[in-house]
MARDREN-211930 format. One record per residue (C-alpha): residue number from 1; residue in three letters; x, z, y. Coordinates in nm, 3 decimals, decimal comma, padded with zeros to 5 digits, always signed. Example, Ala and Ser with C-alpha at 12.3 -4.5 7.8 and 13.67 -1.06 7.14 Angstrom:
// residues 2
<1; "ALA"; <+01,230; +00,780; -00,450>>;
<2; "SER"; <+01,367; +00,714; -00,106>>;
***
This chain:
// residues 315
<1; "MET"; <-02,628; -00,391; -01,806>>;
<2; "ARG"; <-02,377; -00,158; -01,632>>;
<3; "ARG"; <-02,477; +00,052; -01,376>>;
<4; "LYS"; <-02,374; +00,006; -01,001>>;
<5; "LYS"; <-02,143; +00,277; -00,926>>;
<6; "THR"; <-02,105; +00,364; -00,545>>;
<7; "ILE"; <-01,752; +00,401; -00,435>>;
<8; "LEU"; <-01,589; +00,594; -00,170>>;
<9; "VAL"; <-01,243; +00,424; -00,067>>;
<10; "THR"; <-01,058; +00,630; +00,206>>;
<11; "GLY"; <-00,828; +00,466; +00,449>>;
<12; "GLY"; <-01,026; +00,136; +00,363>>;
<13; "LEU"; <-00,961; -00,045; +00,698>>;
<14; "GLY"; <-00,583; -00,092; +00,575>>;
<15; "PHE"; <-00,456; -00,405; +00,432>>;
<16; "ILE"; <-00,476; -00,293; +00,086>>;
<17; "GLY"; <-00,812; -00,052; +00,154>>;
<18; "GLN"; <-01,011; -00,378; +00,269>>;
<19; "ALA"; <-00,858; -00,624; -00,006>>;
<20; "ILE"; <-00,990; -00,326; -00,259>>;
<21; "SER"; <-01,310; -00,257; -00,102>>;
<22; "LEU"; <-01,403; -00,646; -00,097>>;
<23; "SER"; <-01,314; -00,675; -00,432>>;
<24; "LEU"; <-01,508; -00,343; -00,556>>;
<25; "SER"; <-01,797; -00,471; -00,374>>;
<26; "ARG"; <-01,897; -00,734; -00,563>>;
<27; "ASN"; <-02,012; -00,496; -00,858>>;
<28; "ASN"; <-02,036; -00,182; -00,671>>;
<29; "SER"; <-02,173; -00,067; -00,347>>;
<30; "VAL"; <-01,853; +00,062; -00,164>>;
<31; "ILE"; <-01,843; +00,285; +00,127>>;
<32; "ILE"; <-01,520; +00,322; +00,349>>;
<33; "ILE"; <-01,416; +00,619; +00,565>>;
<34; "ASP"; <-01,167; +00,549; +00,775>>;
<35; "ASN"; <-01,105; +00,668; +01,158>>;
<36; "ASN"; <-00,995; +00,285; +01,228>>;
<37; "PHE"; <-00,648; +00,414; +01,484>>;
<38; "ARG"; <-00,528; +00,072; +01,433>>;
<39; "LYS"; <-00,802; -00,087; +01,544>>;
<40; "LYS"; <-00,862; -00,363; +01,259>>;
<41; "ASN"; <-01,142; -00,631; +01,249>>;
<42; "ILE"; <-01,414; -00,517; +00,995>>;
<43; "ASP"; <-01,648; -00,790; +01,050>>;
<44; "LYS"; <-01,573; -00,939; +00,667>>;
<45; "LEU"; <-01,637; -00,562; +00,511>>;
<46; "LYS"; <-02,013; -00,604; +00,717>>;
<47; "LYS"; <-02,076; -00,922; +00,594>>;
<48; "ASN"; <-02,019; -00,789; +00,255>>;
<49; "ASN"; <-02,269; -00,516; +00,285>>;
<50; "ILE"; <-01,951; -00,218; +00,300>>;
<51; "LYS"; <-02,048; +00,096; +00,474>>;
<52; "ILE"; <-01,830; +00,211; +00,749>>;
<53; "ILE"; <-01,811; +00,538; +00,823>>;
<54; "ASN"; <-01,560; +00,637; +01,102>>;
<55; "ALA"; <-01,397; +00,957; +01,064>>;
<56; "ASP"; <-01,079; +01,164; +00,998>>;
<57; "ILE"; <-01,004; +01,282; +00,684>>;
<58; "THR"; <-00,795; +01,541; +00,821>>;
<59; "ASN"; <-01,108; +01,703; +00,932>>;
<60; "GLU"; <-01,294; +01,842; +00,614>>;
<61; "LYS"; <-01,624; +01,842; +00,808>>;
<62; "ASN"; <-01,589; +01,503; +00,873>>;
<63; "LEU"; <-01,616; +01,414; +00,495>>;
<64; "TYR"; <-01,981; +01,570; +00,498>>;
<65; "LYS"; <-02,089; +01,275; +00,716>>;
<66; "ILE"; <-02,113; +01,094; +00,386>>;
<67; "LYS"; <-02,478; +01,154; +00,233>>;
<68; "GLN"; <-02,451; +00,919; -00,070>>;
<69; "LYS"; <-02,426; +01,037; -00,416>>;
<70; "ILE"; <-02,084; +00,924; -00,464>>;
<71; "ASP"; <-01,957; +00,821; -00,860>>;
<72; "CYS"; <-01,576; +00,724; -00,748>>;
<73; "VAL"; <-01,303; +00,756; -00,527>>;
<74; "VAL"; <-01,032; +00,563; -00,430>>;
<75; "HIS"; <-00,789; +00,748; -00,204>>;
<76; "LEU"; <-00,595; +00,532; -00,016>>;
<77; "ALA"; <-00,591; +00,698; +00,340>>;
<78; "PHE"; <-00,236; +00,751; +00,484>>;
<79; "ILE"; <-00,042; +00,686; +00,758>>;
<80; "ASN"; <+00,227; +00,407; +00,681>>;
<81; "GLY"; <+00,474; +00,181; +00,829>>;
<82; "THR"; <+00,878; +00,300; +00,848>>;
<83; "ASN"; <+00,845; +00,343; +01,229>>;
<84; "TYR"; <+00,590; +00,608; +01,228>>;
<85; "PHE"; <+00,826; +00,808; +00,922>>;
<86; "TYR"; <+01,091; +00,817; +01,179>>;
<87; "GLU"; <+00,897; +00,852; +01,472>>;
<88; "ASN"; <+00,609; +01,076; +01,383>>;
<89; "PRO"; <+00,682; +01,251; +01,068>>;
<90; "GLN"; <+00,472; +01,574; +01,111>>;
<91; "LEU"; <+00,146; +01,316; +01,151>>;
<92; "VAL"; <+00,245; +01,167; +00,833>>;
<93; "LEU"; <+00,290; +01,470; +00,693>>;
<94; "ASN"; <-00,043; +01,629; +00,797>>;
<95; "VAL"; <-00,271; +01,303; +00,683>>;
<96; "GLY"; <-00,095; +01,318; +00,366>>;
<97; "ILE"; <-00,104; +01,683; +00,271>>;
<98; "LYS"; <-00,440; +01,784; +00,448>>;
<99; "GLY"; <-00,635; +01,413; +00,327>>;
<100; "ILE"; <-00,565; +01,462; -00,046>>;
<101; "ILE"; <-00,684; +01,901; -00,011>>;
<102; "ASN"; <-00,989; +01,767; +00,155>>;
<103; "ILE"; <-01,065; +01,507; -00,048>>;
<104; "ILE"; <-01,023; +01,680; -00,346>>;
<105; "ASP"; <-01,234; +01,964; -00,254>>;
<106; "PHE"; <-01,506; +01,709; -00,137>>;
<107; "CYS"; <-01,505; +01,577; -00,480>>;
<108; "LYS"; <-01,548; +01,894; -00,663>>;
<109; "LYS"; <-01,848; +02,007; -00,433>>;
<110; "LYS"; <-02,015; +01,681; -00,462>>;
<111; "SER"; <-01,977; +01,624; -00,801>>;
<112; "ILE"; <-01,734; +01,325; -00,833>>;
<113; "ARG"; <-01,524; +01,301; -01,159>>;
<114; "GLU"; <-01,378; +00,984; -01,123>>;
<115; "PHE"; <-01,064; +00,950; -00,867>>;
<116; "PHE"; <-00,797; +00,652; -00,820>>;
<117; "LEU"; <-00,509; +00,769; -00,617>>;
<118; "ALA"; <-00,251; +00,541; -00,418>>;
<119; "SER"; <+00,077; +00,692; -00,413>>;
<120; "SER"; <+00,401; +00,428; -00,335>>;
<121; "SER"; <+00,735; +00,284; -00,469>>;
<122; "GLU"; <+00,887; +00,537; -00,178>>;
<123; "VAL"; <+00,847; +00,827; -00,462>>;
<124; "TYR"; <+01,142; +00,686; -00,662>>;
<125; "GLN"; <+01,383; +00,655; -00,342>>;
<126; "ASN"; <+01,734; +00,515; -00,445>>;
<127; "ALA"; <+01,594; +00,523; -00,824>>;
<128; "LYS"; <+01,907; +00,531; -01,063>>;
<129; "LYS"; <+01,723; +00,261; -01,301>>;
<130; "ILE"; <+01,631; -00,088; -01,172>>;
<131; "PRO"; <+01,371; -00,217; -01,313>>;
<132; "THR"; <+01,200; +00,166; -01,225>>;
<133; "ASN"; <+00,950; +00,258; -01,476>>;
<134; "GLU"; <+00,738; +00,555; -01,432>>;
<135; "GLU"; <+00,898; +00,811; -01,586>>;
<136; "VAL"; <+01,202; +00,791; -01,352>>;
<137; "PRO"; <+01,233; +01,170; -01,152>>;
<138; "LEU"; <+01,098; +01,144; -00,805>>;
<139; "ILE"; <+01,305; +01,267; -00,524>>;
<140; "ILE"; <+01,341; +01,381; -00,182>>;
<141; "PRO"; <+01,735; +01,302; -00,120>>;
<142; "ASP"; <+01,723; +01,483; +00,261>>;
<143; "PRO"; <+01,445; +01,710; +00,366>>;
<144; "HIS"; <+01,590; +01,677; +00,717>>;
<145; "ASN"; <+01,566; +01,275; +00,724>>;
<146; "PRO"; <+01,190; +01,191; +00,850>>;
<147; "ARG"; <+01,198; +00,872; +00,669>>;
<148; "TYR"; <+01,100; +01,096; +00,378>>;
<149; "SER"; <+00,828; +01,230; +00,507>>;
<150; "TYR"; <+00,607; +00,943; +00,366>>;
<151; "GLY"; <+00,762; +01,007; +00,040>>;
<152; "ALA"; <+00,762; +01,356; +00,010>>;
<153; "GLY"; <+00,374; +01,326; +00,097>>;
<154; "LYS"; <+00,291; +01,091; -00,157>>;
<155; "ILE"; <+00,475; +01,319; -00,431>>;
<156; "ILE"; <+00,269; +01,619; -00,309>>;
<157; "SER"; <-00,034; +01,418; -00,358>>;
<158; "GLU"; <+00,041; +01,296; -00,717>>;
<159; "ILE"; <+00,113; +01,666; -00,795>>;
<160; "MET"; <-00,167; +01,798; -00,657>>;
<161; "LEU"; <-00,401; +01,538; -00,844>>;
<162; "ILE"; <-00,217; +01,595; -01,181>>;
<163; "ASN"; <-00,265; +01,946; -01,160>>;
<164; "CYS"; <-00,614; +01,918; -01,120>>;
<165; "ASP"; <-00,806; +01,950; -01,428>>;
<166; "TYR"; <-01,163; +01,874; -01,230>>;
<167; "PHE"; <-01,195; +01,499; -01,297>>;
<168; "LYS"; <-01,264; +01,361; -01,604>>;
<169; "ARG"; <-01,047; +01,065; -01,518>>;
<170; "SER"; <-00,797; +01,029; -01,260>>;
<171; "VAL"; <-00,499; +00,755; -01,216>>;
<172; "ILE"; <-00,249; +00,713; -01,005>>;
<173; "PHE"; <-00,079; +00,367; -00,926>>;
<174; "ARG"; <+00,227; +00,329; -00,712>>;
<175; "PRO"; <+00,222; -00,036; -00,538>>;
<176; "HIS"; <+00,580; -00,204; -00,482>>;
<177; "ASN"; <+00,572; -00,411; -00,108>>;
<178; "ILE"; <+00,242; -00,575; -00,135>>;
<179; "TYR"; <+00,234; -00,823; +00,107>>;
<180; "GLY"; <-00,020; -01,110; +00,235>>;
<181; "PRO"; <-00,213; -01,230; +00,514>>;
<182; "ASN"; <-00,337; -01,015; +00,740>>;
<183; "MET"; <-00,149; -00,708; +00,668>>;
<184; "GLY"; <-00,060; -00,612; +01,049>>;
<185; "TYR"; <+00,276; -00,675; +01,202>>;
<186; "ASN"; <+00,466; -00,347; +01,104>>;
<187; "HIS"; <+00,593; -00,463; +00,776>>;
<188; "VAL"; <+00,917; -00,667; +00,713>>;
<189; "ILE"; <+00,761; -01,036; +00,632>>;
<190; "PRO"; <+00,530; -01,028; +00,900>>;
<191; "GLU"; <+00,831; -00,875; +01,114>>;
<192; "LEU"; <+01,038; -01,154; +01,034>>;
<193; "ILE"; <+00,779; -01,465; +01,095>>;
<194; "LYS"; <+00,692; -01,337; +01,436>>;
<195; "LYS"; <+01,093; -01,309; +01,539>>;
<196; "ILE"; <+01,181; -01,664; +01,377>>;
<197; "ARG"; <+00,863; -01,839; +01,565>>;
<198; "SER"; <+01,002; -01,701; +01,859>>;
<199; "SER"; <+01,365; -01,767; +01,804>>;
<200; "GLN"; <+01,569; -02,036; +01,843>>;
<201; "LYS"; <+01,912; -01,960; +01,759>>;
<202; "LYS"; <+01,938; -01,611; +01,579>>;
<203; "ILE"; <+01,796; -01,314; +01,445>>;
<204; "THR"; <+01,855; -00,955; +01,402>>;
<205; "ILE"; <+01,759; -00,785; +01,038>>;
<206; "GLN"; <+01,833; -00,460; +00,949>>;
<207; "GLY"; <+02,129; -00,349; +00,826>>;
<208; "LYS"; <+02,334; -00,632; +00,596>>;
<209; "GLY"; <+02,035; -00,792; +00,428>>;
<210; "GLN"; <+02,184; -00,653; +00,099>>;
<211; "GLU"; <+01,898; -00,462; -00,001>>;
<212; "THR"; <+01,640; -00,535; -00,248>>;
<213; "ARG"; <+01,283; -00,544; -00,302>>;
<214; "ALA"; <+01,080; -00,691; -00,538>>;
<215; "PHE"; <+00,732; -00,841; -00,328>>;
<216; "CYS"; <+00,371; -00,822; -00,457>>;
<217; "TYR"; <+00,114; -01,077; -00,324>>;
<218; "ILE"; <-00,237; -00,895; -00,251>>;
<219; "ASP"; <-00,423; -01,149; -00,475>>;
<220; "ASP"; <-00,185; -01,021; -00,786>>;
<221; "PHE"; <-00,219; -00,632; -00,669>>;
<222; "ILE"; <-00,579; -00,667; -00,674>>;
<223; "SER"; <-00,583; -00,807; -01,015>>;
<224; "ALA"; <-00,390; -00,507; -01,134>>;
<225; "PHE"; <-00,591; -00,266; -00,988>>;
<226; "ASN"; <-00,907; -00,411; -01,138>>;
<227; "ILE"; <-00,734; -00,360; -01,458>>;
<228; "LEU"; <-00,697; -00,025; -01,373>>;
<229; "ILE"; <-01,037; +00,077; -01,263>>;
<230; "LYS"; <-01,151; -00,069; -01,619>>;
<231; "LYS"; <-00,853; +00,042; -01,874>>;
<232; "GLY"; <-00,651; +00,283; -01,668>>;
<233; "LYS"; <-00,588; +00,613; -01,867>>;
<234; "ASN"; <-00,682; +00,988; -01,731>>;
<235; "LYS"; <-00,376; +01,126; -01,608>>;
<236; "ASN"; <-00,154; +00,840; -01,589>>;
<237; "ILE"; <+00,055; +00,674; -01,359>>;
<238; "TYR"; <+00,113; +00,284; -01,298>>;
<239; "ASN"; <+00,369; +00,052; -01,130>>;
<240; "ILE"; <+00,203; -00,222; -00,976>>;
<241; "GLY"; <+00,424; -00,483; -00,855>>;
<242; "THR"; <+00,675; -00,778; -00,976>>;
<243; "GLU"; <+00,986; -00,796; -01,106>>;
<244; "GLU"; <+01,127; -01,091; -00,866>>;
<245; "GLU"; <+01,403; -00,878; -00,712>>;
<246; "VAL"; <+01,526; -01,050; -00,379>>;
<247; "LYS"; <+01,804; -00,945; -00,118>>;
<248; "ILE"; <+01,636; -00,901; +00,213>>;
<249; "LYS"; <+01,891; -01,172; +00,369>>;
<250; "ASP"; <+01,752; -01,422; +00,108>>;
<251; "LEU"; <+01,388; -01,337; +00,173>>;
<252; "THR"; <+01,482; -01,427; +00,536>>;
<253; "ASN"; <+01,651; -01,766; +00,488>>;
<254; "ARG"; <+01,327; -01,855; +00,244>>;
<255; "VAL"; <+01,099; -01,760; +00,582>>;
<256; "ILE"; <+01,384; -01,962; +00,761>>;
<257; "LYS"; <+01,332; -02,254; +00,537>>;
<258; "LEU"; <+00,970; -02,224; +00,618>>;
<259; "SER"; <+00,975; -02,269; +00,955>>;
<260; "ASN"; <+01,210; -02,594; +00,913>>;
<261; "LYS"; <+01,432; -02,401; +01,213>>;
<262; "ARG"; <+01,820; -02,363; +01,203>>;
<263; "ILE"; <+01,861; -02,023; +01,294>>;
<264; "SER"; <+02,140; -01,769; +01,236>>;
<265; "ILE"; <+02,107; -01,376; +01,090>>;
<266; "LYS"; <+02,276; -01,123; +01,324>>;
<267; "LYS"; <+02,306; -00,791; +01,081>>;
<268; "SER"; <+02,268; -00,447; +01,290>>;
<269; "ILE"; <+02,314; -00,095; +01,237>>;
<270; "GLU"; <+02,142; +00,041; +00,901>>;
<271; "LYS"; <+01,857; +00,350; +00,947>>;
<272; "LYS"; <+01,950; +00,645; +00,734>>;
<273; "GLY"; <+01,777; +00,660; +00,420>>;
<274; "ASN"; <+01,704; +00,298; +00,330>>;
<275; "ALA"; <+01,665; +00,233; -00,018>>;
<276; "LYS"; <+01,934; +00,015; -00,135>>;
<277; "ARG"; <+01,731; -00,145; -00,425>>;
<278; "ARG"; <+01,362; -00,128; -00,551>>;
<279; "CYS"; <+01,195; -00,268; -00,829>>;
<280; "PRO"; <+00,946; -00,172; -01,018>>;
<281; "ASP"; <+00,906; -00,188; -01,413>>;
<282; "ILE"; <+00,585; -00,323; -01,486>>;
<283; "LYS"; <+00,577; -00,326; -01,854>>;
<284; "LYS"; <+00,329; -00,005; -01,855>>;
<285; "ILE"; <+00,038; -00,192; -01,665>>;
<286; "LYS"; <+00,125; -00,535; -01,836>>;
<287; "LYS"; <+00,035; -00,347; -02,178>>;
<288; "LEU"; <-00,330; -00,330; -02,026>>;
<289; "GLY"; <-00,346; -00,704; -01,962>>;
<290; "TYR"; <-00,202; -00,743; -01,615>>;
<291; "LYS"; <-00,028; -01,085; -01,538>>;
<292; "PRO"; <+00,142; -01,168; -01,177>>;
<293; "GLU"; <-00,005; -01,532; -01,092>>;
<294; "PHE"; <+00,173; -01,578; -00,749>>;
<295; "ASN"; <+00,611; -01,569; -00,738>>;
<296; "LEU"; <+00,773; -01,520; -00,398>>;
<297; "ASN"; <+00,781; -01,901; -00,270>>;
<298; "LYS"; <+00,410; -01,927; -00,338>>;
<299; "GLY"; <+00,284; -01,617; -00,208>>;
<300; "LEU"; <+00,539; -01,625; +00,123>>;
<301; "LYS"; <+00,393; -01,990; +00,188>>;
<302; "ILE"; <+00,013; -01,860; +00,195>>;
<303; "THR"; <+00,145; -01,574; +00,445>>;
<304; "TYR"; <+00,373; -01,775; +00,670>>;
<305; "ASP"; <+00,080; -02,018; +00,715>>;
<306; "TRP"; <-00,161; -01,759; +00,800>>;
<307; "TYR"; <+00,086; -01,579; +01,029>>;
<308; "LEU"; <+00,182; -01,904; +01,198>>;
<309; "LYS"; <-00,181; -01,954; +01,282>>;
<310; "ASP"; <-00,257; -01,601; +01,387>>;
<311; "LEU"; <+00,056; -01,611; +01,615>>;
<312; "ASN"; <-00,037; -01,930; +01,766>>;
<313; "ASN"; <-00,405; -01,834; +01,873>>;
<314; "GLU"; <-00,244; -01,539; +02,084>>;
<315; "ILE"; <-00,077; -01,834; +02,312>>;
***
């Protein structure tokens, strides 16, 4: 019988963090470290015997609140959400860069030899190759644009980990537009659902809606992550997502169709730095056994129904 591991998940109260923690808790002991600045509900985590430590990863001393022997770290702690990138890039960079330095140092001092790093599709920016594989060069198109604070922080985190020879196994994964119930409202799909629910005639989207993304339902993401936990190779990088590329305007129309409303779409000025196309090449992780089960229509319906109920409960 396999020995139960103790896994530390940094930033485990976020959308992806909670999903990962709950999945890992089925066969492992899970500890979350998070300052919960977004005030997430943690009842479900507690019911699954997940230990939660309220701490700020930018303060190295906070990490030593963890007294248990840790076998593996899943590092997710970061500031996500496009508004944060533009409005508080210093905070984004501070959490990203101090966070990776502190957690690697902590691992060395505590003899933790296994490390999984959550990077992002943002490291690709406007990739020249679509679908985009893991070998495409990572770029920062304009250091003066605060948008790239997030992508820059992720690139630095990757470089820090790749150039650290301490770990027996370190794996980097790049999620691409993961969505699903309970992800908050600071993301494109829940933002659309909220706008459409409160509108009778028209809604405004950013830009012309011609930008594309490939959305991955949370259950598919967890399936991929679980494969990496078992089979991910040392110092390898893996895209996680789907190859179902869709224009934001078409995505909006799909959500409108779910609402059974007649709503027109109004274009607006696009924020500078928004990638025109983004779609991952997932051949590498498919070779390990990953197979997405949720197409966009299926995942969108589940997500729409959840958010409609959540919004109705606010009334």
